PAGU-389753 format. One record per residue: residue number from 1; x, y, z of N, C-alpha, C, CB in turn. Coordinates in Angstrom, 3 decimals. Last residue first. Glycine has a CB too. Example, Ala and Ser with C-alpha at 12.3 -4.5 7.8 and 13.67 -1.06 7.14 Angstrom:
<rs>
R  nr     n_c1     n_c2     n_c3    ca_c1    ca_c2    ca_c3     c_c1     c_c2     c_c3    cb_c1    cb_c2    cb_c3
R   2   12.850   -2.250    7.080   13.670   -1.060    7.140   12.900    0.030    7.870   14.084   -0.598    5.725
R   1   13.190   -5.690    7.800   12.300   -4.500    7.800   13.200   -3.300    7.800   11.308   -4.473    9.046
</rs>
This chain:
<rs>
R  nr     n_c1     n_c2     n_c3    ca_c1    ca_c2    ca_c3     c_c1     c_c2     c_c3    cb_c1    cb_c2    cb_c3
R 164   26.580   32.969  -18.621   25.761   33.536  -18.083   25.920   35.185  -17.938   25.678   32.848  -17.017
R 163   26.080   31.168  -21.976   26.655   31.866  -21.352   25.729   32.726  -19.878   27.195   32.627  -22.459
R 162   24.397   29.816  -23.632   24.638   29.133  -22.493   25.417   29.956  -21.262   25.392   27.956  -22.938
R 161   22.790   31.358  -25.238   24.548   31.274  -25.523   24.791   30.093  -24.511   25.660   32.941  -25.034
R 160   19.932   30.242  -24.611   20.394   30.586  -26.158   22.425   30.620  -26.141   19.524   32.596  -26.647
R 159   19.422   28.227  -21.717   19.575   30.116  -22.515   20.233   29.958  -23.372   20.322   31.504  -21.767
R 158   18.893   25.734  -20.984   17.756   26.000  -21.856   18.537   27.843  -22.653   15.874   26.080  -20.579
R 157   20.758   25.679  -18.797   20.855   24.755  -19.932   20.042   25.010  -21.396   20.395   23.472  -19.363
R 156   19.198   27.172  -16.952   21.131   27.341  -17.244   21.418   26.807  -18.812   22.319   26.008  -15.932
R 155   17.678   26.251  -16.357   17.386   27.824  -16.861   18.555   27.468  -17.653   17.419   29.389  -15.708
R 154   18.411   23.867  -15.222   17.236   23.826  -16.189   17.547   24.824  -17.055   15.817   24.032  -15.593
R 153   19.644   24.331  -12.781   20.449   23.846  -14.105   19.583   23.421  -15.067   21.431   22.681  -13.892
R 152   17.325   25.282  -11.352   18.389   26.154  -12.236   18.880   25.743  -13.170   19.415   26.546  -11.729
R 151   16.152   23.170  -10.983   15.564   23.993  -11.600   16.372   24.739  -12.395   14.906   24.620  -10.877
R 150   18.153   21.715   -9.270   17.443   21.127  -10.417   16.630   22.188  -11.585   16.369   20.158   -9.719
R 149   18.033   23.696   -7.282   19.416   23.366   -8.329   19.319   22.747   -9.463   20.413   22.541   -7.794
R 148   15.319   23.158   -6.117   15.954   24.552   -6.628   17.282   24.529   -7.640   16.426   25.377   -5.283
R 147   15.560   20.371   -5.762   14.776   21.063   -6.784   14.735   21.916   -7.350   14.074   21.229   -6.687
R 146   17.360   20.801   -3.275   17.711   19.540   -4.591   16.716   20.193   -5.999   16.913   17.420   -3.978
R 145   15.893   22.232   -1.893   17.475   22.743   -2.349   17.616   21.900   -3.712   18.928   22.270   -1.052
R 144   13.725   20.553   -1.161   13.981   21.822   -1.596   14.792   22.314   -2.359   14.126   22.369   -0.905
R 143   15.344   18.156    0.101   14.179   17.766   -1.175   14.277   19.004   -2.287   12.292   17.704   -0.480
R 142   16.108   19.341    2.343   17.193   18.878    1.389   16.217   18.553   -0.219   18.085   17.232    2.186
R 141   13.242   19.798    3.626   14.475   21.170    3.120   15.355   20.639    2.357   15.465   21.949    4.331
R 140   12.616   17.532    3.899   12.311   18.683    3.545   12.616   19.505    2.911   12.228   19.069    4.037
R 139   14.947   16.453    5.585   14.634   16.011    5.057   14.232   16.799    3.389   14.001   15.515    5.907
R 138   14.399   18.679    8.167   15.397   18.190    7.383   15.317   18.041    5.583   15.561   16.910    8.020
R 137   11.654   17.345    8.416   11.633   18.603    8.364   13.229   18.870    7.468   11.406   19.233    9.992
R 136   12.281   14.781    9.631   11.360   14.823    8.368   11.545   16.264    7.744    9.692   14.539    8.765
R 135   13.675   15.118   11.557   14.784   14.720   10.657   13.817   14.912    9.218   15.502   12.953   11.024
R 134   11.988   16.872   13.253   12.867   17.367   12.610   13.381   16.502   11.428   13.753   17.703   13.476
R 133   10.294   14.003   13.709    9.834   15.238   13.438   10.890   16.008   12.662    9.438   15.899   14.669
R 132   12.173   12.704   15.265   11.613   12.148   14.135   11.149   13.145   13.191   10.584   11.295   14.479
R 131   11.901   14.682   17.394   13.380   13.981   16.986   13.240   13.464   15.368   13.757   12.435   18.131
R 130    9.314   14.087   18.460   10.007   15.860   17.759   10.712   15.328   17.829   10.165   17.470   18.267
R 129    9.264   10.913   18.912    8.509   11.591   17.704    8.953   13.058   17.373    6.937   11.642   18.019
R 128   11.484   11.533   21.195   11.339   10.319   20.085   10.773   10.676   18.571   10.262    9.198   20.704
R 127    9.764   12.628   22.816   11.515   13.147   22.413   11.415   12.371   21.464   13.033   12.871   23.458
R 126    7.370   11.398   23.390    7.373   12.843   22.786    8.589   12.770   22.348    7.111   14.132   23.703
R 125    8.400    8.859   24.115    7.873    9.042   23.204    7.885   10.213   22.532    7.017    8.724   23.411
R 124    8.977    9.909   26.671   10.436    9.525   26.258    9.658    8.963   25.130   11.568    8.464   27.285
R 123    6.649   10.810   28.022    7.632   11.741   27.540    8.355   10.893   26.780    8.449   12.496   28.555
R 122    5.322    8.194   27.603    4.829    8.994   27.109    6.475   10.334   26.768    3.432    9.296   28.164
R 121    6.966    6.800   29.745    6.680    6.154   28.356    6.479    7.225   27.225    5.334    5.233   28.432
R 120    6.091    8.197   32.058    7.986    8.175   31.558    7.860    7.334   29.963    9.356    6.818   33.067
R 119    3.624    7.384   32.275    4.150    9.331   32.464    5.428    8.959   31.515    4.794   10.206   34.647
R 118    3.553    4.970   32.492    3.156    5.209   31.192    3.507    6.991   31.279    1.379    4.626   30.867
R 117    4.841    5.153   35.530    5.198    4.322   34.109    5.288    4.698   32.637    4.327    3.413   33.976
R 116    3.374    6.545   36.702    4.385    6.879   36.234    5.108    6.553   34.878    4.921    6.642   37.034
R 115   -0.734    6.763   36.155    0.722    5.993   36.851    1.996    6.580   36.280    0.842    4.236   36.486
R 114   -2.032    7.781   34.721   -2.871    7.189   36.502   -1.444    6.742   36.684   -4.519    5.524   36.704
R 113   -1.782   10.691   32.687   -1.498    9.295   33.327   -1.899    9.180   34.376   -0.309    8.888   33.468
R 112   -2.654   12.738   31.691   -3.227   12.212   31.936   -3.394   10.810   32.751   -3.412   12.423   31.219
R 111   -0.276   13.910   30.594   -0.813   14.638   31.438   -1.866   14.078   32.122   -1.113   15.659   30.926
R 110   -0.006   12.226   28.667    1.080   12.072   29.841    0.965   13.003   31.255    2.524   12.455   29.165
R 109   -1.677   12.144   27.083   -1.722   11.214   27.836   -0.841   11.129   28.538   -1.880   10.326   27.404
R 108   -1.344   15.015   25.794   -2.453   14.451   26.328   -2.478   13.443   27.270   -3.074   14.076   25.479
R 107    1.194   14.376   24.657    1.121   15.146   25.471   -0.589   15.146   26.327    1.621   16.358   24.703
R 106    0.396   12.229   22.344    1.401   12.436   23.745    1.032   12.938   24.952    2.435   13.289   23.549
R 105   -1.189   14.098   20.823   -1.941   13.026   21.812   -0.683   12.289   22.977   -2.747   11.581   20.635
R 104    1.210   15.578   20.352   -0.281   16.210   20.800   -0.483   14.932   21.853   -1.741   16.399   19.301
R 103    2.592   13.628   18.770    3.220   14.384   20.079    1.839   14.870   20.482    4.517   15.752   19.818
R 102    1.002   12.686   16.918    1.328   11.756   17.840    2.054   12.286   18.870    1.964   10.747   17.314
R 101    0.888   15.384   15.222   -0.408   14.552   16.069    0.093   13.724   16.904   -1.419   13.651   15.231
R 100    3.628   15.166   14.279    2.833   15.867   15.363    1.658   16.051   16.209    2.787   16.517   15.127
R  99    3.370   12.974   12.680    4.172   12.977   13.560    3.688   14.163   14.583    5.497   13.063   12.951
R  98    1.890   13.786   10.830    1.114   12.380   11.806    2.152   12.545   12.901    1.104   10.407   10.993
R  97    3.012   15.743    9.776    1.575   15.774   10.247    1.321   15.005   11.100    0.670   15.563    9.404
R  96    5.428   14.620    8.688    5.248   15.300    9.761    3.983   15.576   10.329    5.778   16.268    9.592
R  95    3.919   12.506    6.894    4.724   11.929    7.600    4.735   13.155    8.980    6.144   11.583    6.675
R  94    3.405   14.550    5.038    1.899   13.908    5.395    2.567   13.321    7.092    1.194   12.232    3.915
R  93    5.766   15.453    4.055    4.449   16.515    4.318    3.376   15.650    5.324    3.526   16.979    2.596
R  92    6.602   12.654    3.095    7.141   13.585    4.267    6.437   14.458    4.799    8.136   14.289    3.988
R  91    4.860   12.424    0.677    5.209   11.053    2.101    5.509   12.015    3.081    6.827    9.704    1.944
R  90    5.466   14.464   -1.309    3.981   14.597   -0.075    4.313   13.118    1.111    1.803   14.207   -1.270
R  89    7.984   13.709   -1.149    7.978   15.304   -0.868    6.383   14.613    0.124    7.803   16.841   -2.729
R  88    8.291   11.078   -2.515    8.861   11.448   -1.155    8.534   13.041   -0.713   10.529   11.203   -1.221
R  87    5.428    9.503   -4.066    6.276   10.757   -3.766    6.800   11.252   -2.879    5.914   11.548   -3.938
R  86    5.648    6.474   -3.682    5.287    7.193   -4.752    6.075    8.625   -5.038    3.883    7.379   -4.574
R  85    6.138    3.805   -2.215    6.156    5.004   -1.923    6.877    6.243   -2.957    6.710    4.883   -0.709
R  84    5.139    0.852   -1.445    5.029    1.953   -2.370    5.310    3.378   -1.437    3.446    1.899   -3.128
R  83    4.561   -0.936    0.708    5.048   -1.105   -0.454    5.488   -0.336   -1.506    4.462   -1.619   -0.807
R  82    3.539   -1.165    4.017    3.913   -0.718    2.888    4.537   -1.142    1.791    4.352   -0.063    3.094
R  81    2.844   -3.258    5.524    1.954   -2.505    4.201    2.374   -1.798    3.743    0.877   -1.898    4.249
R  80    4.045   -2.678    7.828    3.966   -3.931    6.939    3.736   -3.974    5.571    3.068   -4.676    7.338
R  79    3.014   -0.047    9.232    4.357   -0.667    8.447    4.693   -1.966    7.387    5.149   -0.993    9.469
R  78    0.584   -1.948    9.829    0.604   -0.816    9.097    1.747   -0.739    8.225    0.540    0.262    9.907
R  77   -0.153   -4.389   11.059    0.727   -3.708   11.233    0.915   -3.183    9.893    1.709   -4.311   11.863
R  76   -2.604   -6.376   10.357   -2.598   -4.849   10.896   -1.521   -3.942   11.524   -3.451   -4.808   11.818
R  75   -1.463   -8.874    9.790   -1.850   -8.496    8.665   -2.500   -6.783    9.204   -2.959   -9.754    7.978
R  74   -0.163  -10.111   12.544    0.461   -9.410   11.562   -0.025   -8.577   10.385    1.083  -10.168   11.140
R  73   -2.872   -8.285   15.239   -2.847   -9.229   13.917   -1.307   -9.130   12.825   -4.343   -8.648   12.909
R  72   -1.241   -7.142   17.973   -1.631   -6.767   16.800   -1.381   -8.151   16.140   -0.898   -5.485   16.232
R  71   -0.684   -5.684   20.697   -0.926   -6.960   20.347   -1.454   -6.980   19.237   -1.600   -7.625   21.138
R  70    1.884   -3.719   21.004    0.312   -3.367   21.231    0.818   -5.036   20.380   -0.902   -1.552   20.394
R  69    4.686   -3.020   23.220    4.179   -3.121   21.608    2.968   -3.571   21.648    4.971   -4.083   20.610
R  68    5.318   -0.288   24.828    4.822   -1.515   25.043    4.279   -2.007   23.760    3.855   -1.508   26.104
R  67    8.010    1.858   24.396    6.456    1.988   24.278    6.068    0.374   24.247    5.895    2.937   22.737
R  66   10.168    2.304   23.351    9.765    2.893   24.621    8.613    2.642   25.269    9.751    4.062   24.539
R  65   10.338    1.556   20.450   11.042    0.506   21.719   11.021    1.132   22.947   12.667    0.091   21.531
R  64    9.133    3.685   18.844    8.528    2.526   19.451    9.132    1.455   20.668    8.301    1.803   18.351
R  63   11.539    5.329   19.602   10.256    5.633   19.717    9.412    4.078   19.938    9.841    6.538   18.350
R  62   13.605    4.110   18.498   13.587    4.105   19.657   12.061    4.602   20.369   14.738    4.858   19.939
R  61   12.712    4.008   15.598   12.906    2.798   16.495   12.584    2.879   17.786   14.143    2.381   16.525
R  60   12.681    7.103   15.215   10.954    5.656   14.960   11.187    4.628   15.500   10.455    4.881   13.292
R  59   15.515    7.059   14.908   14.445    7.435   15.586   13.422    6.996   16.000   14.126    8.033   15.249
R  58   16.152    5.107   12.918   16.523    4.838   14.191   15.810    5.801   15.109   17.976    4.893   14.321
R  57   14.691    6.629   10.769   14.636    5.132   10.852   15.004    4.721   12.704   16.004    4.427    9.564
R  56   16.055    9.023   10.810   14.876    8.542   11.205   14.239    7.281   11.563   14.361    8.852   10.547
R  55   18.587    7.966    9.720   18.029    8.759   11.613   17.278    8.763   11.763   18.054    9.987   12.262
R  54   18.126    7.225    7.602   18.679    6.279    8.583   18.148    6.977   10.055   20.490    6.144    8.412
R  53   17.205    9.851    6.381   16.254    8.781    6.504   16.759    7.552    7.177   15.773    8.428    5.213
R  52   19.236   11.514    6.443   18.227   11.934    7.782   17.797   10.932    7.547   17.161   13.188    7.976
R  51   21.074   10.028    4.627   21.536   10.129    5.995   20.603   10.949    7.065   22.895   10.773    5.919
R  50   19.342    9.943    2.498   19.757    8.975    3.060   20.100    8.974    4.492   20.615    8.659    2.411
R  49   18.859   12.085    0.408   17.800   12.096    1.705   18.520   11.011    2.878   15.979   11.421    1.143
R  48   20.650   12.269   -1.482   20.756   13.562   -0.615   19.956   13.165    0.805   19.978   15.004   -1.470
R  47   20.025   10.207   -3.083   21.067   10.493   -2.193   20.811   11.102   -1.326   21.969   10.985   -2.568
R  46   15.696    9.435   -2.677   17.427   10.858   -3.189   18.413   10.449   -2.653   17.555   12.721   -2.540
R  45   15.838    6.163   -1.610   15.528    7.280   -1.994   16.357    8.089   -2.143   14.820    7.689   -1.445
R  44   16.083    3.321   -0.438   15.962    3.505   -2.394   15.460    5.606   -2.727   13.805    1.925   -3.231
R  43   17.320    3.399    1.513   17.343    2.455    0.828   17.623    2.652   -0.725   16.272    1.903    1.122
R  42   15.928    5.793    3.013   17.233    5.113    3.383   17.978    4.597    2.067   16.939    3.843    4.403
R  41   13.350    5.157    2.461   14.150    6.598    2.031   15.604    5.968    1.847   14.132    8.037    3.400
R  40   12.735    2.902    4.139   12.495    2.489    2.698   13.187    3.907    1.561   10.520    2.227    2.526
R  39   13.505    3.614    6.579   14.339    2.945    5.693   13.926    2.603    4.568   14.773    1.990    6.124
R  38   11.332    5.607    6.712   12.573    6.213    6.950   13.295    5.260    6.272   12.994    6.482    8.396
R  37    9.311    3.950    6.500    9.417    4.750    5.249   11.074    5.390    5.701    7.903    6.095    5.027
R  36    9.182    2.290    8.820    9.574    1.558    8.070    9.745    2.897    6.842    8.596    0.213    7.930
R  35    9.360    4.526   10.783   10.247    3.409   10.778   10.989    3.470    9.370    9.433    2.015   11.022
R  34    6.953    5.558   10.637    7.544    6.354    9.817    9.256    5.530   10.082    7.224    8.161   10.286
R  33    5.636    2.917   11.388    5.768    3.361   10.148    6.317    4.178    9.629    5.090    3.529    9.803
R  32    6.142    2.765   14.155    6.962    1.970   13.287    6.645    2.168   11.816    6.820    0.548   13.643
R  31    5.141    5.545   15.264    6.239    4.898   15.269    6.805    4.250   14.179    6.143    4.180   16.062
R  30    2.010    4.266   14.477    2.604    5.884   13.736    4.520    5.822   13.939    1.740    7.733   15.033
R  29    2.169    2.152   16.067    2.013    2.022   14.714    2.347    3.227   14.038    0.743    1.620   14.394
R  28    2.613    3.985   18.910    3.283    2.854   18.707    3.052    2.422   16.699    2.516    1.634   19.998
R  27    0.250    4.986   18.627    1.224    5.715   18.760    2.217    4.841   18.047    1.476    6.120   20.140
R  26   -2.065    2.998   19.233   -1.700    4.078   17.743   -0.112    4.334   17.375   -2.343    5.853   18.041
R  25   -1.330    2.125   21.460   -0.569    1.093   20.433   -1.237    2.423   18.861   -1.517   -1.308   20.511
R  24   -1.717    4.665   22.811   -0.568    3.958   23.015   -0.573    2.830   21.342   -0.737    3.047   24.793
R  23   -4.535    4.301   22.237   -3.804    5.354   21.690   -2.337    5.009   21.973   -4.245    6.726   22.272
R  22   -5.133    1.899   23.648   -6.158    1.703   22.289   -5.285    3.502   21.757   -8.699    1.628   22.781
R  21   -5.066    2.671   26.204   -4.518    1.331   25.722   -4.593    1.673   24.023   -5.588   -0.179   26.316
R  20   -6.543    4.945   26.537   -5.134    4.994   26.522   -4.371    3.883   26.065   -4.724    5.255   27.694
R  19   -9.620    5.314   24.121   -8.879    5.140   25.550   -7.456    4.710   25.455   -9.596    4.048   26.454
R  18   -9.541    5.851   21.373  -10.621    6.080   22.724  -10.351    5.655   23.923  -11.875    5.472   22.613
R  17   -8.897    6.768   18.802   -8.978    6.614   19.552   -9.281    7.059   20.840   -8.551    6.358   19.330
R  16   -9.380    8.714   16.562  -10.710    8.236   16.832  -10.093    7.189   18.184  -11.587    7.385   15.269
R  15   -7.075    9.623   15.674   -7.655   10.608   16.163   -9.012   10.080   16.669   -7.692   11.669   15.209
R  14   -5.560    7.480   15.064   -4.713    8.345   15.878   -5.612    9.313   16.813   -3.759    9.201   14.905
R  13   -7.085    6.680   12.993   -7.123    6.047   13.809   -6.393    6.587   14.835   -6.904    5.025   13.461
R  12   -6.329    9.477   10.796   -7.612    8.441   11.152   -8.046    7.934   12.690   -7.283    7.068   10.405
R  11   -3.663    8.390   10.799   -3.979    9.853   11.114   -5.642   10.002   11.548   -3.602   10.827    9.669
R  10   -3.348    6.039    9.532   -2.669    6.353   10.750   -3.703    7.248   11.688   -1.261    7.152   10.393
R   9   -4.415    6.651    7.073   -5.399    6.082    7.803   -5.141    5.635    9.587   -5.695    4.868    6.912
R   8   -2.418    8.319    6.236   -3.835    9.239    6.314   -4.416    7.638    7.160   -4.852    9.956    4.266
R   7   -0.209    6.313    6.488   -0.182    7.773    6.761   -1.781    8.205    7.161    0.425    8.629    5.331
R   6   -1.495    4.844    4.052   -0.854    4.430    5.348   -1.056    5.414    6.303    0.594    4.172    5.250
R   5   -1.645    6.992    2.028   -2.274    5.777    2.567   -2.507    6.057    3.776   -1.562    4.566    2.487
R   4    1.590    7.191    1.603    0.659    8.135    1.621   -0.809    7.577    2.622    0.369    8.445   -0.020
R   3    2.671    4.728    0.890    2.471    5.686    1.936    1.993    6.294    2.758    2.528    6.097    1.888
R   2    0.454    2.159   -0.520    1.070    3.605   -0.577    1.613    4.080    0.763   -0.020    4.669   -1.048
R   1    0.435   -1.124   -0.160    0.009   -0.270    0.012    1.047    1.320    0.033   -0.645   -0.753    1.009
</rs>
């Protein structure tokens, strides 16, 4: 399934979460999806993004690691359904939005946490989501710079004399 569709599914599920356990499962799913997208970009994305994509993979993995993994059927794991990453820019824009929503959900859960373990899990997951979002922003910046260079080189080659 396309990354953008999976992200939108995660956003809807996160928004519809009813209780803390369900919300934590959706946060974990979102982090796992971010990890899978980072891994895909690190392997087959634009070369300029590979370092940041690797960092995203590690940070999102940390976000999963601080939370108790939900009990999911293998077919329900959204990250495992990722088969296509058609547009890196659109995917990253959507992923940045999802990670922002994850952070907001975690803040709400941390402030209402009934026990210290849940509170600290949320705090560590907030850090991971925030740092993951920073990586996404940096990849978007690099993509914009790449597009600008391509646009400029295209304009120079189309000038009649080729001179500046």
